[in-house]
C-alpha positions as CSV (number, residue, x, y, z in Angstrom):
1,M,0.1,0.0,0.0
2,S,3.0,2.5,-0.1
3,G,2.6,5.3,-2.3
4,K,5.0,4.0,-5.0
5,R,3.0,0.5,-5.2
6,K,0.5,0.4,-8.3
7,G,-3.1,-0.6,-8.2
8,S,-3.5,0.4,-4.3
9,G,-6.5,2.8,-4.7
10,V,-10.0,2.4,-3.4
11,D,-11.2,1.8,-7.0
12,D,-8.8,-1.4,-7.1
13,I,-9.8,-2.4,-3.9
14,A,-13.3,-2.6,-4.7
15,A,-12.7,-4.3,-7.9
16,L,-10.5,-7.1,-6.0
17,L,-13.5,-7.5,-3.7
18,E,-16.2,-7.9,-6.3
19,R,-13.9,-10.9,-7.8
20,T,-13.6,-12.1,-4.2
21,L,-17.3,-12.1,-4.1
22,A,-17.6,-13.8,-7.6
23,G,-15.4,-16.8,-5.8
24,D,-12.2,-15.8,-6.9
25,L,-10.3,-16.3,-3.7
26,D,-6.9,-15.1,-5.1
27,S,-8.2,-11.9,-5.3
28,F,-8.8,-11.6,-1.7
29,G,-5.3,-12.8,-1.1
30,V,-4.1,-9.6,-3.0
31,V,-6.1,-7.6,-0.3
32,V,-4.5,-9.6,2.6
33,A,-1.0,-8.5,1.1
34,R,-2.0,-4.8,0.9
35,F,-3.5,-4.7,4.3
36,Q,-1.6,-7.0,6.4
37,D,1.0,-4.8,8.0
38,M,-1.3,-1.7,8.2
39,A,-3.6,-4.3,10.1
40,L,-0.6,-5.6,12.3
41,G,0.5,-2.2,13.3
42,Y,-3.1,-1.0,14.5
43,A,-3.6,-4.2,16.4
44,Y,-0.2,-4.0,18.0
45,S,-1.0,-0.2,18.8
46,I,-4.0,-1.7,20.9
47,L,-2.6,-4.9,22.4
48,G,1.3,-3.9,22.7
49,D,2.3,-7.5,21.7
50,F,3.4,-8.5,18.1
51,H,2.6,-11.9,18.5
52,E,-0.9,-11.3,19.8
53,A,-1.4,-8.7,17.3
54,Q,-0.6,-11.5,14.3
55,D,-3.3,-13.5,15.9
56,A,-5.8,-10.7,15.8
57,V,-5.0,-9.8,12.3
58,Q,-5.4,-13.3,11.0
59,E,-8.9,-13.6,12.8
60,A,-10.0,-10.4,11.3
61,F,-9.4,-11.3,7.8
62,I,-11.4,-14.3,8.0
63,L,-14.1,-12.5,9.6
64,A,-13.7,-9.8,7.1
65,Y,-14.0,-12.7,4.3
66,R,-17.0,-14.2,5.8
67,S,-18.6,-10.8,6.1
68,L,-17.9,-9.3,2.9
69,G,-21.3,-9.3,1.5
70,D,-22.3,-7.1,4.3
71,L,-20.1,-4.0,3.0
72,R,-22.3,-2.4,0.6
73,E,-19.9,0.5,-0.2
74,R,-16.8,-1.7,-1.3
75,Q,-14.5,1.5,-1.5
76,R,-15.0,1.9,2.3
77,F,-13.4,-1.3,3.0
78,A,-10.4,0.0,4.9
79,G,-12.2,1.7,7.7
80,W,-14.8,-1.2,7.7
81,F,-11.7,-3.6,7.9
82,R,-10.1,-1.5,10.9
83,R,-13.3,-1.8,13.0
84,I,-13.1,-5.6,12.3
85,V,-9.6,-5.8,13.5
86,L,-10.6,-3.7,16.7
87,S,-13.1,-6.3,17.4
88,A,-10.5,-9.0,17.3
89,C,-8.3,-7.2,19.5
90,R,-10.8,-6.8,22.2
91,A,-11.7,-10.7,22.0
92,I,-7.7,-11.1,22.6
93,A,-7.8,-8.6,25.5
94,R,-10.6,-10.4,27.1
95,K,-8.7,-13.8,27.0
96,R,-5.8,-11.9,28.6
97,S,-8.0,-10.7,31.3
98,A,-9.5,-13.9,32.0
99,G,-6.1,-15.1,32.6
100,L,-6.0,-17.9,29.5
101,P,-2.6,-18.5,28.0
102,L,-1.3,-16.3,25.5
103,H,2.1,-16.1,23.4
104,D,5.4,-15.6,24.9
105,P,6.9,-12.5,23.6
106,E,10.1,-14.1,22.9
107,A,8.5,-17.4,21.5
108,G,9.8,-16.6,18.1
109,A,13.5,-16.6,19.1
110,S,15.6,-19.2,17.1
111,A,17.6,-21.4,19.6
112,A,20.6,-21.5,17.0
113,E,20.7,-17.7,16.7
114,D,24.3,-16.2,18.2
115,P,23.6,-15.3,21.6
116,V,25.5,-12.2,21.4
117,R,23.4,-11.0,18.4
118,F,20.3,-12.4,20.2
119,A,20.9,-10.2,23.0
120,E,21.5,-7.2,21.0
121,R,18.6,-7.4,19.0
122,A,16.4,-8.0,22.3
123,E,18.1,-5.0,23.4
124,M,16.9,-2.9,20.4
125,R,13.5,-4.2,20.6
126,R,13.1,-3.2,24.2
127,A,14.4,0.3,23.2
128,V,12.1,0.6,20.2
129,L,9.1,-0.7,21.9
130,S,9.9,1.7,25.0
131,A,10.1,4.7,22.4
132,I,6.8,3.8,21.0
133,G,5.3,3.1,24.2
134,S,6.3,6.8,25.1
135,L,4.2,8.5,22.7
136,S,0.6,9.4,23.1
137,P,-2.0,6.9,21.8
138,P,-2.8,8.7,18.9
139,N,0.9,9.7,17.5
140,R,1.9,6.2,18.7
141,L,-0.7,4.7,16.2
142,A,0.1,7.3,13.4
143,T,3.9,6.3,13.8
144,V,3.5,2.8,13.8
145,L,1.2,2.6,10.7
146,F,3.4,4.9,8.8
147,Y,6.9,3.3,9.3
148,I,5.7,-0.5,9.5
149,N,5.9,-0.7,5.9
150,G,6.4,2.5,4.0
151,Y,2.6,3.1,3.9
152,S,1.7,6.8,2.6
153,V,0.2,9.5,4.8
154,R,-2.9,9.2,2.6
155,E,-3.1,5.5,3.0
156,V,-2.8,5.9,6.9
157,A,-5.6,8.6,6.9
158,Q,-7.9,6.4,4.9
159,F,-7.2,3.5,7.2
160,L,-8.1,5.6,10.3
161,Q,-10.6,7.4,8.6
162,A,-8.7,10.6,9.8
163,P,-7.9,14.0,7.8
164,V,-4.4,13.8,6.2
165,G,-3.3,16.9,7.8
166,T,-4.0,15.4,11.3
167,V,-1.7,12.2,10.5
168,K,1.0,14.7,9.3
169,R,0.8,16.7,12.4
170,R,0.9,13.5,14.7
171,L,3.8,12.1,12.8
172,H,5.7,15.4,13.0
173,D,5.0,15.7,16.7
174,S,6.5,12.0,17.0
175,R,9.6,13.3,15.3
176,N,10.1,15.8,17.5
177,Q,9.7,13.8,20.4
178,L,12.0,10.8,19.6
179,K,14.7,13.0,17.6
180,E,16.7,11.6,14.4
181,K,18.5,8.9,15.8
182,M,15.7,7.0,17.8
183,M,13.4,7.8,15.1
184,G,15.6,5.8,12.8
185,M,15.7,3.0,15.2
186,V,12.1,2.8,15.3
187,E,11.7,2.7,11.5
188,E,14.2,-0.1,11.6
189,G,12.7,-2.0,14.4
190,L,8.7,-1.8,13.0
191,H,10.3,-2.6,9.5
192,E,11.5,-5.9,11.0
193,Q,7.9,-7.0,12.5
194,R,6.4,-7.1,9.0
195,L,4.4,-10.2,8.0
196,S,5.8,-12.4,5.7
197,P,4.2,-13.7,2.3
198,R,3.5,-17.0,4.0
199,F,1.1,-15.0,6.4
200,R,-1.3,-14.6,3.1
201,Q,-1.0,-18.1,2.5
202,E,-2.1,-19.1,5.9
203,V,-4.9,-17.0,5.8
204,L,-6.1,-18.2,2.7
205,K,-5.5,-21.9,3.7
206,R,-7.7,-21.1,6.7
207,I,-10.4,-19.8,4.6
208,R,-10.5,-22.5,2.5
209,H,-10.9,-24.9,5.4
210,W,-13.6,-22.6,6.9
211,E,-15.3,-22.9,3.5
212,R,-15.6,-26.6,3.5
213,F,-16.0,-27.3,7.3
214,K,-17.2,-24.1,8.9
215,G,-14.1,-24.1,11.0
216,S,-15.0,-23.8,14.9
217,A,-17.6,-25.7,16.7
218,E,-20.0,-22.7,16.5
219,E,-19.5,-22.1,12.8
220,K,-20.4,-25.8,12.4
221,A,-23.5,-25.8,14.2
222,E,-24.8,-22.9,12.0
223,M,-23.7,-25.0,8.9
224,V,-25.4,-27.9,9.9
225,E,-28.7,-26.3,10.4
226,A,-29.2,-26.2,6.8
227,D,-27.6,-29.6,5.7
228,P,-29.2,-32.9,6.8
229,E,-26.0,-34.8,5.9
230,W,-23.9,-32.8,8.1
231,V,-26.2,-32.9,11.1
232,R,-26.1,-36.6,11.0
233,L,-22.3,-36.6,10.4
234,V,-22.1,-34.2,13.7
235,E,-24.8,-36.5,15.6
236,V,-22.6,-39.5,14.9
237,E,-19.3,-37.9,16.0
238,V,-20.5,-36.8,19.2
239,G,-21.9,-40.4,19.8
240,L,-18.2,-41.5,19.0
241,E,-16.5,-39.2,21.6
242,P,-13.9,-39.6,22.9
243,I,-12.6,-40.4,19.2
244,S,-9.3,-42.4,19.0
245,P,-6.2,-40.4,17.8
246,Q,-5.8,-42.7,14.9
247,C,-9.5,-41.6,13.8
248,S,-9.0,-38.1,14.5
249,E,-5.6,-37.9,12.4
250,I,-7.4,-39.6,9.5
251,R,-10.1,-37.1,9.5
252,R,-7.4,-34.3,9.6
253,Q,-6.3,-36.0,6.5
254,I,-9.5,-36.0,4.8
255,A,-9.9,-32.1,5.8
256,S,-6.7,-31.3,4.1
257,M,-7.3,-32.8,0.8
258,E,-7.6,-30.2,-2.1
259,A,-9.4,-30.9,-5.1
260,C,-7.1,-29.1,-7.6
261,H,-4.1,-31.3,-6.5
262,E,-2.6,-33.2,-9.1
263,H,-3.0,-36.4,-6.8
264,Y,-6.5,-35.9,-5.5
265,L,-7.5,-39.4,-6.8
266,E,-4.5,-41.1,-5.3
267,N,-5.1,-39.3,-1.8
268,I,-8.6,-40.4,-1.8
269,E,-7.5,-43.9,-2.4
270,A,-4.7,-43.4,0.4
271,V,-7.4,-42.4,2.8
272,V,-9.6,-45.3,2.3
273,A,-6.7,-47.5,2.8
274,M,-5.9,-45.7,6.0
275,I,-9.5,-46.1,7.0
276,G,-9.6,-49.8,6.4
277,A,-6.2,-50.3,8.4
278,M,-7.4,-47.6,11.0
279,T,-3.7,-46.3,10.5
280,P,-2.9,-42.6,9.4
281,A,-0.4,-41.9,6.7
282,P,0.9,-39.1,4.8
283,I,-0.5,-37.7,1.7
284,L,0.7,-35.4,-0.7
285,D,-0.7,-32.0,0.7
286,C,-1.2,-28.5,-0.7
287,G,2.2,-27.5,-2.2
288,E,3.7,-30.8,-2.4
289,A,4.4,-32.5,-5.7
290,C,5.5,-36.0,-6.6
291,D,9.0,-37.1,-7.3
292,A,7.9,-37.4,-11.1
293,R,6.3,-33.8,-11.1
294,K,9.2,-32.0,-9.2
295,E,11.9,-33.4,-11.9
296,E,9.4,-32.2,-14.7
297,A,9.5,-28.8,-13.0
298,A,13.4,-29.3,-12.8
299,A,13.8,-29.9,-16.2
300,Y,11.8,-26.6,-17.3
301,R,13.9,-24.8,-15.0
302,R,17.0,-25.9,-16.6
303,S,15.4,-25.1,-19.9
304,L,14.7,-21.5,-18.8
305,E,18.4,-21.0,-17.4
306,T,19.7,-22.4,-21.1
307,W,17.1,-19.9,-22.7
308,R,18.6,-17.1,-20.3
309,A,21.9,-17.8,-21.0
310,S,22.0,-18.4,-24.9
311,R,20.4,-16.6,-27.9
312,T,19.6,-19.7,-29.7
313,A,18.5,-23.3,-28.6
314,P,21.5,-25.7,-28.7
315,P,21.5,-27.9,-31.9
316,D,21.0,-31.0,-29.7
317,A,18.1,-29.4,-27.7
318,G,15.1,-31.6,-26.7
319,E,11.8,-31.0,-24.8
320,P,11.2,-29.0,-23.0
321,T,14.0,-26.9,-24.0
322,R,13.0,-26.2,-27.5
323,E,9.4,-25.6,-26.3
324,V,10.7,-22.9,-24.1
325,F,12.7,-21.3,-26.9
326,D,9.6,-21.6,-29.4
327,L,7.3,-19.8,-26.6
328,L,9.4,-17.2,-25.1
329,G,11.2,-16.0,-28.5
330,D,14.3,-13.3,-28.4
331,L,16.0,-12.5,-25.0
332,T,15.0,-9.4,-23.6
333,E,15.9,-7.5,-20.2
334,E,12.0,-7.6,-19.3
335,K,11.8,-11.2,-20.3
336,S,14.9,-12.3,-18.3
337,R,13.7,-10.7,-15.1
338,L,10.4,-12.5,-15.5
339,V,12.1,-15.5,-16.4
340,S,14.3,-15.4,-13.2
341,H,11.2,-15.2,-11.2
342,L,9.8,-18.3,-12.8
343,I,13.1,-20.0,-12.1
344,G,13.1,-19.4,-8.8
345,K,9.3,-20.3,-8.5
346,L,10.4,-23.8,-10.1
347,G,13.0,-24.3,-7.8
348,D,11.2,-24.0,-4.2
349,N,7.4,-23.7,-5.2
350,E,7.5,-20.7,-2.7
351,Y,5.0,-17.7,-3.1
352,R,6.9,-14.7,-4.1
353,V,5.8,-11.0,-3.8
354,Y,8.0,-8.1,-5.2
355,A,9.6,-5.8,-2.8
356,D,8.5,-2.6,-4.4
357,E,5.1,-3.6,-6.0
358,D,2.1,-5.6,-4.9
359,E,0.5,-8.3,-7.1
360,D,-1.5,-6.8,-10.1
361,F,-3.9,-9.1,-11.9
362,D,-3.3,-6.8,-14.9
363,R,0.6,-8.1,-15.2
364,V,2.2,-11.5,-16.0
365,E,3.6,-11.4,-12.6
366,S,0.3,-12.7,-11.0
367,R,0.8,-15.7,-13.3
368,I,4.1,-16.7,-11.8
369,Q,3.1,-15.9,-8.2
370,H,0.1,-18.2,-8.4
371,L,1.9,-21.0,-10.2
372,E,1.9,-24.3,-8.1
373,I,3.4,-27.3,-9.5
374,C,1.0,-29.7,-7.5
375,N,-1.6,-28.1,-9.4
376,Y,-3.8,-30.3,-11.9
377,D,-3.4,-27.8,-14.7
378,W,0.2,-27.0,-13.9
379,K,1.5,-27.9,-17.4
380,Q,-1.3,-25.9,-18.9
381,N,-0.6,-23.1,-16.3
382,L,3.3,-23.1,-17.1
383,R,2.5,-22.8,-20.9
384,I,0.2,-20.0,-20.4
385,V,3.2,-18.1,-18.4
386,L,5.8,-18.8,-20.9
387,R,3.6,-17.7,-23.7
388,E,2.6,-14.3,-21.8
389,I,6.4,-13.7,-21.3
390,G,7.1,-14.1,-24.8
391,A,4.3,-12.1,-26.2
392,G,4.8,-9.3,-23.3
393,K,1.1,-8.9,-22.3
394,R,-2.0,-11.0,-20.8
395,L,-3.3,-13.4,-23.4
396,F,-5.6,-15.8,-21.3
397,E,-8.3,-15.1,-19.1
398,W,-8.4,-16.5,-15.6
399,R,-10.5,-19.4,-14.7
400,V,-12.5,-20.1,-17.8
401,P,-12.1,-23.2,-20.3
402,G,-8.4,-23.1,-21.7
403,G,-7.7,-20.1,-19.1
404,Y,-5.3,-19.9,-16.3
405,H,-6.4,-22.1,-13.2
406,A,-5.0,-21.2,-9.9
407,H,-4.6,-23.4,-6.8
408,G,-8.1,-23.8,-5.6
409,Y,-9.9,-24.1,-8.9
410,V,-11.6,-27.5,-8.7
411,P,-11.3,-29.5,-12.2
412,D,-14.4,-31.8,-13.1
413,R,-13.3,-35.3,-11.9
414,I,-16.9,-36.8,-11.5
415,A,-16.5,-39.5,-13.8
416,Q,-13.2,-40.4,-12.1
417,L,-14.5,-40.1,-8.8
418,R,-17.8,-42.0,-9.0
419,P,-16.8,-45.6,-9.0
420,I,-14.4,-44.9,-5.8
421,M,-17.3,-43.0,-4.0
422,A,-19.7,-45.3,-5.0
423,G,-17.9,-48.5,-3.5
424,V,-17.2,-46.5,-0.1
425,A,-20.9,-45.6,0.3
426,A,-22.1,-48.9,-0.7
427,W,-19.8,-50.3,2.4
428,V,-20.8,-47.5,4.8
429,E,-24.5,-48.8,4.1
430,G,-23.4,-52.4,4.6
431,K,-23.8,-53.5,1.1
432,G,-20.6,-55.4,0.5
433,E,-21.9,-56.9,-2.5
434,K,-21.9,-53.6,-4.2
435,A,-18.7,-52.1,-2.6
436,G,-16.4,-54.1,-4.9
437,K,-12.6,-53.6,-4.1
438,W,-13.2,-50.9,-2.0
439,G,-15.2,-53.1,0.5
440,Q,-12.1,-55.2,0.7
441,V,-10.0,-52.2,1.4
442,L,-11.9,-51.0,4.0
443,G,-12.5,-54.4,5.6
444,E,-14.8,-55.0,8.5
445,P,-16.8,-51.9,9.6
446,S,-16.8,-50.4,13.0
447,P,-18.3,-47.1,14.2
448,E,-15.4,-45.2,13.4
449,K,-14.3,-46.6,10.2
450,R,-17.9,-46.0,9.0
451,W,-18.0,-42.3,10.3
452,L,-14.8,-41.6,8.7
453,A,-15.7,-43.2,5.2
454,A,-19.1,-41.2,5.5
455,S,-17.2,-38.1,6.2
456,L,-14.9,-38.8,3.3
457,C,-17.9,-39.1,0.9
458,K,-19.1,-35.9,2.1
459,H,-15.9,-33.9,1.8
460,V,-15.7,-35.1,-1.8
461,K,-19.0,-34.4,-2.6
462,A,-18.7,-30.8,-1.0
463,Q,-15.9,-29.8,-3.4
464,H,-17.4,-31.1,-6.4
465,E,-21.1,-29.5,-6.2
466,K,-20.3,-27.1,-9.0
467,H,-20.0,-30.0,-11.2
468,G,-23.3,-31.5,-10.0
469,A,-22.0,-33.6,-7.4
470,K,-25.2,-33.8,-5.3
471,R,-26.7,-35.8,-8.2
472,L,-23.7,-37.7,-9.5
473,L,-21.9,-38.5,-6.1
474,P,-23.2,-40.8,-3.5
475,R,-24.8,-39.9,-0.4
476,P,-24.3,-42.7,2.1
477,A,-26.8,-42.9,5.0
478,L,-25.1,-43.6,8.5
């Protein structure tokens, strides 16, 4: 949200929120990236603890996502969201007053960090926090928001819903009180507290989980009122308590499966085998790719490095090197910059955000940032990225046939899923003769196994409802 960043105005935020309401969760991820440090600074000014502030901000984003339909004037998101952060802070403050355990302020310290360096950093942190604490509450708030991540005075004013002149005066007063040397330490200390890009990933992961299972017990209760299948599953779950550790872990594995994953079908089969043996086992989770896919990504990375270092394809070049040269064309400075970003992405599959600019859905960078090698449509997405880098412009739409399908997009796999889920559902209902090989895998039924198998059916169907799963996938009766 700094003044140098592109596309951070209220109109742009409103457009991102409209995309979010239309079902594009990645657009909300951009909103998270733009406001996360502003919200962190605001929460810290209230709670006086960065760990608690981070918890409050995460809860606030999830609540904002769930309540977004209530915000009629999208351009007023900043002030609306600030009030949500305030509510989240008050909830944490109530826990603190009730004597419930909160974060240890030094909990994030690395045990491997040099003791002398750690002591120096701790001393600097204390000095910075003491300096910030000496400011009046209004001046402290303006100072933290302005310096935590390079936000402009106008952006701070928008968030606080205060006049720009008022924010300028508060910053001026803070500089006069702290003097130049301490002001520099404050700016450096606040800058170190910025949230990492992983914070955005964690928020989106929790939102996806909430969309499927409604998260907390209270949210689950609200959800099941309108869904008889969930009602029955929860009733059975309550009757099984206490649930065995094996059952609980297998249920967690069911909840972690993403329908956009390359190995979604294999993960389902693995979970069925876990239920049969009542023994938890690992599956390929979001972001994790099989060895073959990793090697495929590594081959493209080597080809991209060859393109970046050579003007023409080597005479003995095979696939995918020739494909890379054909799609990218001649080397230019801008293409080289984008390819360097893509090489890094293929190397570690980490989410990246540029230091001096936010994600912009009108630029090719957004494709690279959302490229996941575990994604079902990974090869299609990669070729789209290469074509657009080669052309120097956007050529494909998001989430349309033949377009770019970011993580979270659910492909139509009903035809592949139906025989597996039909066998599992038949076994749940005691119709072993119709369960086929899946009945053999599941073995002798038990209450926990039947509940897990029914939960698996519900999970799969919920993820594919947009493809007619209510009609095409089975609904086992417990």
